C-alpha positions, -999 to +999 in steps of 0.1 A: -261+821-819-229+837-833-228+844-871-207+827-898-179+834-916-145+857-908-125+863-877-146+893-865-169+890-843-197+916-821-189+928-784-200+904-761-228+916-743-225+914-705-253+883-709-248+871-743-234+836-748-214+825-777-219+793-794-192+775-803-193+750-832-165+734-859-167+767-878-160+790-860-139+775-830-106+787-848-120+824-842-137+818-808-105+795-791-080+821-789-109+841-772-115+814-749-081+814-740-075+851-731-107+849-708-089+818-696-058+841-687-074+873-673-108+860-652-100+850-616-135+830-619-145+801-645-179+782-640-181+752-656-210+728-667-219+703-688-245+684-711-244+646-717-266+619-723-273+607-687-262+585-663-260+542-675-251+536-636-275+551-609-258+558-574-276+551-544-283+584-518-262+558-495-231+553-516-195+563-501-178+585-518-156+558-537-188+539-544-202+573-559-166+579-577-169+543-597-202+553-609-192+582-619-158+570-637-179+545-655-206+567-668-181+592-679-161+569-696-186+551-713-208+583-728-200+614-750-202+648-742-224+669-757-219+699-744-194+722-728-202+758-711-179+786-695-185+818-681-152+840-670-158+866-644-147+881-615-124+904-631-145+940-629-156+936-665-185+918-680-191+880-683-179+862-713-197+833-719-190+805-747-215+774-754-192+748-770-213+717-787-197+685-796-202+661-822-195+629-807-226+619-798-253+607-824-285+601-812-295+583-845-267+555-837-283+528-810-243+519-802-241+557-789-250+552-753-275+574-734-306+577-711-339+583-735-356+604-707-320+626-705-322+630-742-357+639-746-348+668-715-319+684-736-345+678-768-371+701-749-344+726-737-334+733-774-306+712-782-307+703-820-289+668-818-289+669-860-271+703-858-250+693-834-237+663-854-231+680-883-216+716-875-201+705-840-168+704-828-149+674-826-140+670-792-106+648-802-098+680-816-109+700-794-087+685-765-057+682-786-057+718-794-059+728-758-027+709-750-011+724-776-019+758-764-006+749-733-030+743-711-008+729-680+016+758-680-011+787-685-027+806-652-057+788-636-089+807-625-108+791-596-133+766-611-168+771-603-194+744-606-228+734-591-230+698-582-200+697-599-186+662-600-197+650-633-187+687-649-151+684-635-145+648-647-158+656-679-135+684-680-109+660-669-115+640-694-117+660-727-082+678-716-063+645-709-079+621-739-077+595-717-099+573-697-106+587-655-079+573-630-092+542-615-092+559-581-111+585-560-070+600-544-061+600-580-089+616-597-084+643-570-045+645-574-056+648-611-083+673-612-054+694-590-026+693-614-051+702-644-079+725-629-058+737-597-090+751-575-126+742-580-153+751-559-184+739-553-223+758-555-234+729-540-219+727-513-219+762-506-258+759-498-245+742-467-236+774-451-261+799-470-293+781-474-308+763-505-293+730-502-320+710-511-326+728-541-317+725-580-302+752-601-329+768-616-349+769-581-322+783-561-317+809-584-349+815-583-354+815-548-326+842-544-340+867-574-316+856-596-318+862-635-301+859-659-319+871-695-324+850-725-314+813-730-324+781-718-320+756-687-301+726-693-281+743-721-247+746-712-236+779-714-269+796-698-262+771-670-230+782-667-244+821-666-268+812-639-243+793-617-218+823-619-249+845-607-259+822-578-219+822-566-218+861-568-244+860-545-231+837-523-198+853-516-216+883-508-228+862-481-201+844-469-180+878-472-158+862-499-142+835-477-138+811-507-105+799-496-128+782-465-147+760-491-122+758-519-113+714-531-145+702-519-173+685-550-206+680-534-208+638-533-170+632-529-165+655-496-138+637-476-116+637-506-103+671-508-087+684-543-052+700-536-039+727-566-007+711-574+020+733-575+033+749-604+067+733-604+053+701-598+029+700-628+057+684-652+048+652-632+012+651-641+020+659-679+043+626-680+014+605-668-007+617-698+021+612-718+012+576-715-018+579-736-003+603-757+030+610-782+053+631-762+055+652-793+016+663-783+025+674-749+030+708-735+034+726-769+032+762-781+033+756-813+004+748-837+000+723-862+008+733-894-024+732-905-057+715-883-088+707-900-124+713-877-155+710-894-156+726-930-125+751-924-087+748-922-075+770-889-037+785-880-028+801-850 
């Protein structure tokens, strides 16, 4: 866990997971954005309170997406993890804990089995509730930091349909699109290129395995951390992806845009000159003054501190 106080921070070790809370987000967000601007790859993982709508294995991609949409729009994000890598330097990992989900509130939808799994994995729901980041604040700050205009890495996931959906919802602050084609267009506009490690297992083995068992079978290890926490899982995803690229001779272009579970709807990055169209779509859900602003808020309270950029 990152220490409290001040804007100074120790140099990140190669496998360190930096934790982000309401009280240190002002110091960590500029570092995250710097990594976003420089790294060619970014692994992403989310933790959330389970599923309200279970999808049968025989569902079509469009039926599967409708379950994803209903689940993501009904549930609250608990953790978001990023590992930025591939630029020849150390991997840089952050885990952001959100305060929105209240485990003690019956009105906050969840699967009890999923919540218990997260507890066993070390998630402290009392701490996330009192010290976590407000997701609406985080979403608005990212928009004000000109997310759409920044250089985009290749986003790497493991069985990442839900991870991508939660990230898109967080970045837009809006419900997910009503149809799978519209969702794919939105992902292409906001994230650009995406790669699913689960899909890559079709070509280099391990398709029937989850992330932990797959990494174990490959001899890929990450010291410290706990499975089913977003930061650790992004580190593991990044390491497995690097192993896969060695076997596939770096042919990531052949596999970009295909998410496991909706393979028929390939995600195509939106050309940079067209991203303004997507901004207009997001403006329907937010006052236009909030979209595309690079200037900070005059002062914005997050947790117990006031932050400025």
